[in-house]
N, C-alpha and C positions, 0 to 999 in steps of 0.2 A: 344489821351490824349497829354496834356501838358507837356512837361519837368518837370515841378514842380511836377507834382503828379504822374510820371510816375514811379521815381525811389523807393518811398516808397513802393509802390504795390510789384515792384519787389523784395524787399528786404524782406518784409511780406511774398509773396510767396515763398520762399525760406527757410522758417524758420517756426518752429510750436511755437516759443516764442509767436507772435501776439495772438495764439489762446488761449494760457495758460493765458496771460494777460487779454482778453476778457472775459473769464470764470471766473476768479477773482473778474472783475468789475462789473459783471451781476447781483449777489444777490441784491445787494444794491439799484441798478437801478430797478430791478423788483420789488421790495417791494413798490415802488414809483408810479408806472404807474396803471392806472383802469383797463386796460385791463388784467392784470395779474390777473388770478384767485386761486392762491396758498399761498396768504398771509397766510391763516388759517391753514396749513399743516405744518408738521415738516418736517425741509429741512435736506436732507442728502447731494447730491450734484447737481454739473451743470455739465455737459458733452456739448461737440460739436455732435449735431445728424447729422449735416450735414452742408458742406459749398459749396453752387452752385454758382460759377462764373458767370457774365453776362458782357458782352463787347457789347457796344453800342455808336456810334459816338466818338470814342477814348477814352472812360472812361472806367473804370473797378467798377464794384459794386459786391457784395457778398450777396446772400439771407442764412443768417446764422440761422440755427435752434438750438434753445437752448433746449436741454434736460432736465428737472429738475426732478430729482429724491426725493421722500419725503420717510419716516419711515412709514407715515399710510396712504399712499394712492398711486394709479397707476401714474407712471410716466406721465408727460404733456410735450407736442412738442410747443414752441415759436418761431416766425419768427420774426426776426431783421434784416432787409435788412441795409447793411453797405456799406459807402462811404467814401472815403480819402479825407480831404480836409486840406486845411491851418490855418483855424480858427475852434474852437470848435461850436457846432450847439446845438438845443434844443433836449431834449431827451438823449440818450445815446451820450457820448464823452468820448475819450479814449484818451490820448497823446501818439504818436508812430511815430517812424522815422522822428523826425523832423516836425511831421505835427499832424493831429486828424483822428483818426476812429470815423464816427460819424453816427446817425441813419440817414439812406437815405430818409426814409420817407418825412423829412421835406426839402431835397434837390430839387431845382427845374429841375435839369440837371438829377435826378433821375426819377422824377415825370413825365418829359418829354418823357424819353426812356420808360416807359410803356405804356405811351398813343401811342407813334409812333409803338411800337412793336405790341399792340394789333390791331389798324386800319391795320399794314401790314399784320395781321394774321401770325405772325411769329413763328417759332420752332427754339429754342435754345438748341443744344444738349451739352452732357457732358459724361463723363464716367459713370455716373449713372443716366440716363433716359434723358427726353426731359422736358423742360418748353415749354407748348403749348400757345402761345397768341391767344386768340380766337375772332374774331370781329362778331358781329350779322350781318346776311343777312341783315339788313332794316340800317346799319349804311353805310355811303357811304366810299369806299376805299380810296379818294382823301381827307378825312377829315384831314384838316392840325391843329397842335399844336399852339394854340395863347398864352394861358397862364393857370396858375395853380396857387391854394393856399390849405392851408389845414384850415378847417374850425375853429374858436376860441372856442370850446367847447370840455370838455372832456368826450371820448367815451370808449365803450366796444371794439371797433377795431379802427383802424387809417383809415382814409379817405383824398380822395383830389377832389378838383372842377376843373373841366376844361373847359375853354372857356364859362363858366358860362352856361354850357348845360349838361355836364355829371359829374356823382358821381362815384367815384371810391373808394370802400371799400377794404381796405387791413387787411387780417384775421391774427391777432395775434396769437390766439391759434388755433393750428391746428390738424386737424382730418384724419386719415386713410380712408378718402371716399371722392367722391364729395360733397362739403356743400350744405345740402338741399336748401340754399337759390337761389344757382346759378341754381339747377334744376327748383325749381318753378318759379322762374322769368323767366327763359327759356320758359319753358311748357305755362306759361299764358301769355306770350308776341306771343309766335310763333304759338302754338297750340290752348289756351284756347280761344285767342282774347278778353282778359280782359283787359279794360283800365284803371281800378281804380288802378294801382300800376307803380312804377318806372318800364320802359320799360327796360328789357334786352339788354345790349349793347356790353357786350364782358365779357371775364374771362381770368384768368391765371392759369393753372392747370400743377402740376410737375407729369408728367407720366413716370411709369416705368414698365418693364415686369414682369407680375405675382405678382405684388404688387399692391394693390387699390391706386388710384390714389389721389392727395392731393392738396386742393384748396388754392392758396396763396391771389387771388385777385378778386372781381367782380365788373365790370363797368356796370351802370344803367342810365338811365335820372335824371337830378336832378329835384328834386320837390320844387316849389316854394310855400311853406307854413310856416307861422311864427311859429306855434306851434303844439305839438300834440294833441288829443281829451282829454286826461286826463286834460291838462291845460285849454282848452277850457271849458269842464265840470265844472271843477272849478270855471271858471267865471260865468256860468248860476247859479252855487249853492251859490255864493255870493249873488245874489239875492234873492235865494229861505230862506238863512239864516237869511238875514236883516229882511225879512218879518215875518217869523217864531220867531225871537226874539220879535217882537213888537205883537204877538200872532195871527199872520194871516199864514195860510197854503195855497200857492198858487205856481201854476206852470204856466209860460208864454207859450202861445202856441208854440212858435218857438222851445222851448225845445223839444216838441213831435214830430215837425216836423224834427229835427235833428236827433233823435233817428230813426224814421222812415226812412229816408235818408240813415243812417248807416246799418239798417237792410236789405235795398234793397241790398246796396253794398256787404254786406256779402253775402246773397244769390246769388248774381252774381257771386263772388269768389268760392262759392260752385259749381255752375252749370258748370261754366267753368272747374272745378276740376275734374267734373265727364264725361266731354264730349269725353275724350278718350277711343276708344273701342279696342285698339290694345297697344301693348307695355308693358312689365310688371311693369313699373315703374309708371304708372298711370292709366292703367285699372281699374276700379271698380271692388270690390270683394264682396263676401258674407262674413256673418259672420261664418266664418269655424271652425271646431273643435280645431284645433291648435290656431287660434287668441283668441277663447274663452277661452282656457286653459291659454294663456299667460297672457290676460288682467286681469283674475280672481287671478293668481297668483300675477301681479302688484297691484292689488288693495288690497289685504290681506296683503303683504309686507309693501304698504303704510300705512295702518291702524297701523299693529303691531307698524311699527317704530314710528310714531306719539303717539300711546299711552305710550310707552317708554319715549319718550319726556316727556309727561304729568306727568309722573312718577318724572323724574328728577327735573323738573321744578316746579310741584305744589306748592311748599310752596313759590314761588316768585309771584305767580300771585294774584291779586286783588280778593275781595270776588264775584263781578261779573263774572269774568274769570273764577275762580273757581267752580262756580255753574255751568257753561254751560260747561267746562271739565269734571265735574263728571258726567253729564248727557251723554255724551258721552260714558264714561267710565260704565255707567249702561246699556246703548244701543248697547254695543261690539258685543253681539249675534244677537241682530236685524241687525245691519250693515252688519256683516259677513253673513248672511241669504240671505240680499237682493242682497251683492254682489255675492252670489253663484248662484242668478238668471242669471247671465252671462252665465253659464254653461248650464242651464236646460230649460230656457225661450225659446219658438218657436221665431226666428228671422228671418224675411225675407228682412230686410232692409238691405242697402248696407254701404260698406265701401270707402273710397275715402283717398288720399293724403289731409292733411289739413295745417292750418297755424300753428297750435301746441303751439303758446305762445300769443294767441289773447286775447289784453286788450286795453284800451283807448290809451296806452301810443304808441300802434302799428299801431295808425289810424292818418294821417295827416289831416287837414283841409286848402282848399285851398282860403277858401272865398265862394266858390260857391260847393263845392264836397269833398268828401274824398277820401285819396289815402292811401291803405294798404300798410306797410312797415314791414321789418324784418323777412324774412321768414326762420330764421334758425333754428327754433324750440325750444322747452322747456329746459331750460339750464341744469337741472338736469339730462336730459336724454342722453343716448349716442348716436353718430351720427346715428347708425343704428336703434334706435328705434324712432330717429325723423322721419325716413321715414316710420315707420309702418302706413298703412292705417287705419282710425278710422271713426267713425260714424261723420259725419259734426257737429252734436251738439256737440261736444267736443268743437270745436270754439266758439257754441252760448254760452254754459256754461261758458267758461272763458270770453266772453265779459258782462254778465250779473253779473258775479262774480266783474267783474272790476267797474259797476255803484254802485254795493253794496260796493265796496270799496270808491268809490268817495263820496257818500253820508254820510257815516259811519265817514270817517275821516274827512269832514267838519262840522258835527254836534258834534264829540265827542273832536274833538281836536282843536276849535276854541277858541279864548279869549273870544268871546262875549257869548259863551255857558259854562265856567269853572264852573259855579255855579248853572247852571240849573240841576234841577231833571234827574236824569239818566233814569228812566222809561219813562219820558215824551221824552226825546231825542229819546231814542229806538223805541219809537211809530211812532215818525215823520219819522224818518228813513227809518222803516218799510214800511209806508205808501207810500214814495216816490219811494222806491225802486220796492215796488209792481206795481206801475203803470207803471214804465219805463218798467220793466221786461215784463209784458204784452203788452205792445207797440211794444218792440223789438221783441219779438218772433213771436206775431201774425202777425208783418207787413213781416218779416222773411218768415213766411210759408205761406202768401199770394203771395210773389216776387218769390217763386219756383214754382208756379203754380201747377195747378189741377193734370197734366201730369207727375209731379216729380215722379221719383222712387227710391229716396234715401231713403223715410220712408215708410214700407208698410201699417202700420196701424195708427191711432192716438195712439192706447195703447202702440205700440213699441216706437211711439215718446215720449210719456210721459215718459217711462220707461228708455229710453236713456238719455233723457235729465236730468231727477234727478240723474242718475249713474253718471254722469260727473259733476254734479253741486255738488255732494257731495264729488267727488274724488278731484276736483279743491280746494274745501274749506280745505280738510283734508291737502292736499299740501301746501296749504297756511300757515297752522299752523305751520308746522316745519320751513318755511321761516321766518315767523315772531318771533317766539320764538328764533332763533338765531340771528335776528338781530334787529328787533325792538318788546322788548317784551310786549310794553304798547300797540303795537296793535293786540294783539291775541284776543282781544274781538272781531274784526271783522271776521276772518275766524271762531272763533268758534260759533259766531253767525248765521253763514251761515251753519254750521254744524247742529245746532240745528233746523234751518228752515226747512233743508231736511229732517230731522231724523222725523220731526211732519207730513211730508205729505205722510211717509213711508206707512202708514196704507192701502192706495188704493191698494198695492203691496203684501199684507200679507194674503188675503183672499182665 
């Protein structure tokens, strides 16, 4: 560390004043960044949960953990790496000691430090545990740092590109468990041998004795893809929309080809996740009584919570949405009875680790193939719940619901269709959706192969698929009513579609 930057840190280390100043400045900063998830909660205070020093190449940095307390929610922890510089930087900046305390995420020297420590497989010890920098076995230990940059996009975490080869994700919201994305990518890279993901290259874990580890960062291969599959599907739907407005209902053959390719990659992912015969974290499991009880309770809580939301927001819904919301209310007993079969129906199918938040936005198209990304799991779930093994059909249902969202959003919210009859739009959306749904699910099952053991029978497969399809649509309603109330008709239609299919399970 040069003389200019050494003395301010020494002064700060000797005083608690800087911690107080950082805590005072954090609320206004946190409320401006996308990765902070507590904007809607009632704030109480921000504390310093921990401050872990890191020395590298003569520089000192800190991993500052902001512990945010709320009046109506459990506390959350957020990671803010700090550096001291003679000028303010992007993100967090606080004037102190003749210089500036800045968010080190955007500091090139800090970025280099993270890369070199991961490549060196280093361990940094302090009075409170160890920062374990881990390099994947396939990454060369003589890999040199050449350059780094932050992507020019707003993200739910922070990230850095290295040497135009690697991509490091710095987790901002911290959980007291190893992040499931680290576990999933590492398993699929090293054990599952599944190539349609960013390969696991390294990680940064805070380890302490008798306390669950906390993931700070994950490094993976950089994916060269211009856009995700939500955007690509939107482009395909533009052609469909233009033809539909002119009175023609048609789908290009390459649309089906893309859907079939995505279905095969989805099946490949699930087969890879089912390959482990040992190791508790990834070994396949049966539908045990404990899991059945947990799943049933989860489904009932979800249903009751969404019905309560309908009661609170019913008067704000338009006529079309009210009709579908009323249908759910009137079919509450029917849905409860269907969910109850989770506990009573014979199930010999298997459960595995799954993606958990699988939709078109989690798939990148390279121009010739699909790469599946973001294995962190469902945002509303706890970190422990995200690691629970489910039927892989939960992922299939998530992707099918995403296709339904894509076509519904395009038909109902495009300027070209604003004056069109709603029933006509719904019929077109339904036709498109069922064609895509059939193509995706049939290709998925074909790709699994006749010898697959994940699903014991066609009857079980149909039951589990509809179960998770209904679960996903009910979940989506709560997301939309709080964020995009105009969109609630999309998940409500999805709920209605599944309810209409339940008769086959009521005999």
